[in-house]
N, C-alpha and C positions, 0 to 999 in steps of 0.2 A: 454075605456081604462085607463083614469085616476082613475076611482074607484077602478081598478084591483091593479095598483101600490099602492095606497093609503091603501088597505086592505092587502097587502103584507107587508107593512113596518109599519103598525099600531102596531104590538106588540113591534117593535124595538124602535119607537116614544114613546111608555108607558113607556119603560124602562129608557128611557132619561129624560122623564119629572118628573118619580119618583124615579131617581137615589139617592141612598144614601149619594152621595157627598154634597148635599145641606144642609143636618141636620148635617153635621160633619164640617161645617164651623163654628166654635165656638169661635174663637179668631182672633184678626186682623191679627196674623201671618198666620193663615190659609187662609183669604182672600187675602192676599198678595202672597203666594203661587199661589192660584187659577189664581190670574191676570197674573203672571209671566208664567203659562203655556198658559193661554186662550188667551193672547195677539197674539200668532201665528195666531189664527183662525180668528182673527179680521184682521189681515195684510192679509193674504193670500185670504180671501174673495173677496179683491178688484182685485186679479189676475184672479179670477173666472169670475168677472163682467167685468174686461177688455178683456177677451178672447171672451166672447160674445158679446162685443160691436165690437171689431175688424172683428167678423165674421159674423155680422149680421147688421150692419151699415157700411157707407163708411168713412175710418179714412184715406184714401189716396187722392193724388192729381193728377188729377183733380178731383174733386168731381163728383158722380153720384148717382142717386137714387139705394139703394140696398136692396133687401127683403121685407118684409112685413112691412109698415108704422106703424101698431099697435105694432109690435115688436121693430122696431126702436125707438118708443116713450118709450116703456117699459125700454129698456136698458138706453137711455139717461136721463129718468127720475130718475133712480135709482143712475147713476153715479152722477149726480146731486145733489142727497141727500147725497150721501156716501163721494163725495170729499169736498163739499162746504155746509153743513149744519150749522144750527146757533146753535152755543153752549151755555152752561149755562149763558155764559156773554154777549151774543148777538152778538158775533162775528162768521164770517163765519170759518169755521174749518172741516178738514175730521174727519170721525168717529174714525179712527185710531189714530189721534192726539189727538181727545178727550179722547181717551182710555187712552193713555200715559199719558195725565194730570191727570187723574182719578188715575192712578197707583201711579204718584208721590205724590198726595195729601193723599193717603193711605200710604204711605211709601215704596211701593214696588220697585223692583230694575228695572229699564229700560235698563240698560247698556248693556245687553246680546241681547235684541230684537234690540236695536237701532244700534248696531254694526253688526248684523246680516243683517239688512236691508242694511246698507252701504254696505256690503260686496256683497250682491246680486246685487246691482245696479252699483258698480264699479270694481268687480273682473273680470278677463277674464275666470273663471271657468264657467260651466255650472251650472245652478240653483241645478241640481240634486248632483253635486259635492259640491257646496256650502252648500247644507243642510246636505250632508253627514259628512262633516269634520267641522260643525259648532259646538259650543259648547251649545247644546240644550238638553232639556229633551228628553229622548227616545221616549215617545208617541208623542210629539210635532213633531219630525223629521217625525214619521210614517205618521201622520197627513198631514203634508206638502208634503211628498213623494205621497201620494194619491192625493192630489190636483194638483199638477204638472204633474203627470203621467195621469192624466184625460184631462188637458189641452193640454199635448203633444200629445194625441191621435188624436186631430183635429176633433174630432166628437162633432158638436155644440150640437146635442140631448142629449149626456153623459155629458158634460159641465153644460148644462141645468139642467139636472136632479141632479148633485151635488149640483148646485146653489139653485135649487128649493127645492128638498125633504131633502137636508142634511142641509140647511141654512133658506131661507125665510120661508118654509111651517112648519118648526120646531120651530123657535126661539120665536114665541109670547108665546106658552105655556110652552116651558122648562124655558125661562128667568123670567116668570112671577113666576114659582115656586122658581127660585134661589133669586130674589129679597124679595120676602116675607120672605124667612128664614135669609136672611141677615139683614134686617130690624128687625125682631124679635131678632136676637142675637147681634146686636150692634147698639141699638137706641142712644147710646152716641156719637158714632163717627161721623165725617164729611164724609159722604159718598154722598154727593148730586152729585158730578160729576159722580161718578160711577154710582148711580141710574139713572141721566138723560141720559147717554148714553144708559142704557138697556131700559128705556122708550121710547126713540127716535126709537129704534130698533122695540120695540113691536107695537108702534104706527104706523109706516110706513108698516113693514111687515104685519101685522094683517089686516089693514085698506086697503091698496093699492098694496104694491109690492107683496105679497104673491099671491093673487087671479091673478094679472097680468102675474106673473111668471107661473102660472099653464096653463094660456092660450097660453104662449110662448112654453110650452113644447108641446102641442098639436098641435100647428102648425108646430113645428120640425118633428114629427113622422107621416110619411106617409107611412110606413111599418110595418108590425108584428116584423120583426127584430128589428127594431130600438126601437119599444115599450119593447120588450125584453131586450134590453140593458139598456134602461132607468130604468126598474125594477132592473137589476142587480147592476147598478151604484148606483141608491138610498139606497138598501142594504148595498153596501159597504160603501157609505158615512156615514150611521148611525153607521154602527159596529165600523168605524175608530173614529167617534166622541165618542162612548162608551168606546173606549180604552184610548182616551185622558182624558175622565172623570174618567176612572179607575186608571189611572196613578196619576191624582192630588189626588184622594182619597188614594191612597196608601202611597204618600209622606206626606200628611197632619196628617195621622195617625201614621206614623213611629214613633219610640220613640222620636226621635229628636224635632218633632213639636208637638206632642200629649200634 
């Protein structure tokens, strides 16, 4: 069944790997625009992961063993890497914080995303309302809305599908294409922190987390109905990612930035 899902989403994955956005990032201001949009996908990835951790491991007291030990290991291993990886300076840092540092180094604006995260964690509003009324790019809002709609469904196999096929299984090839174009366009720019962030994801997702996430999906799908929902969620996750990429492309090719 995994192969059926992979065959279904292969055309969408190829569209993302070959997306024209990468070749249009021709100036530092284009890269800054990319980062200012993409950072929301960096942030909400952790909510997908934490939803899986809450559903597939024990996060309450008193502790008790929950679910499959292999799945527990997968989730906790990814949380460890995402929340406390080693940054370029050899210090412990989350990947989101690494990305914020890379943005600042590149001159990108982090004010909007930092304010948004504060609102999400301190406001009495629901996450849906916080997203709706936040000052975010329209396609970033849609991306976040899909993520939290999937989480709110409570269907662990659908959350795992968005996490696996929309993120872990896609990232190595997609970001390899992006980094290659960025290095070609800006050999003189100091983008070491930006490159390091993506290199870590490519390394972790390609070698370890991607295959483990696929195994997690298989363990969670014990009916044909669940496999069908996994396929539908995976397609939607890739379509919403393409809309995010399309939105960034539209902005950087607008007369003001072109």
